[in-house]
C-alpha positions as CSV (number, residue, x, y, z in Angstrom):
1,I,26.0,16.4,112.5
2,Q,23.3,18.5,110.9
3,N,23.4,22.1,109.8
4,C,19.8,23.0,110.5
5,T,20.1,26.1,108.3
6,S,21.2,24.4,105.1
7,N,19.8,21.0,106.1
8,K,23.1,19.3,105.1
9,F,24.4,16.3,107.1
10,Y,27.7,14.8,108.0
11,V,27.5,11.1,109.1
12,G,30.5,9.5,110.6
13,S,31.3,6.5,112.9
14,S,33.4,6.1,116.0
15,F,34.1,3.7,118.8
16,D,34.2,6.8,121.1
17,V,31.3,8.9,119.8
18,Y,31.4,11.5,122.5
19,G,35.2,11.9,122.2
20,R,34.7,12.3,118.4
21,I,32.0,14.9,118.8
22,K,34.3,16.8,121.2
23,S,37.1,16.6,118.6
24,H,34.8,17.9,115.8
25,L,33.7,20.8,118.0
26,N,37.3,21.7,119.0
27,L,38.5,21.7,115.4
28,L,35.6,23.8,114.2
29,Q,36.0,26.3,117.0
30,R,39.7,26.6,116.1
31,N,38.9,27.0,112.4
32,A,41.0,23.9,111.8
33,H,38.6,21.2,110.7
34,T,39.8,19.0,107.9
35,N,36.4,18.9,106.2
36,I,36.5,22.3,104.5
37,H,32.8,22.2,103.7
38,M,31.8,21.7,107.3
39,Q,34.3,24.4,108.4
40,R,32.9,26.9,106.0
41,S,29.4,26.1,107.0
42,Y,30.2,26.5,110.7
43,N,32.0,29.8,110.0
44,K,29.0,31.1,107.9
45,H,26.1,29.9,110.0
46,G,27.6,29.7,113.5
47,P,27.6,27.0,116.2
48,D,23.9,27.4,117.0
49,S,22.9,26.2,113.5
50,F,24.3,22.7,114.2
51,A,22.6,19.7,115.8
52,W,24.6,16.8,117.0
53,G,23.2,13.4,117.6
54,I,23.6,9.6,117.3
55,C,21.7,8.0,114.4
56,E,22.4,4.4,115.4
57,E,24.3,2.5,118.0
58,V,25.8,-0.8,117.0
59,F,26.8,-3.3,119.7
60,D,27.4,-6.3,117.5
61,L,30.3,-5.6,115.0
62,D,29.1,-8.5,112.8
63,Q,25.9,-6.6,112.4
64,F,27.8,-3.4,111.5
65,H,29.9,-5.1,108.8
66,A,27.0,-7.0,107.3
């Protein structure tokens, strides 16, 4: 998740990436995100300032933990 205004990033991981993105958006929209820095940034800059994407897909968990 990138704030395109401040150019700050949040990098996470999930087995269900799209579900996790939906969860982030839902929490941010409800002003209830547990990451206070991300919440404040969302409140200040608005939803259009954020870009959402996948940096890397890992299909072999041994590769991920290496």
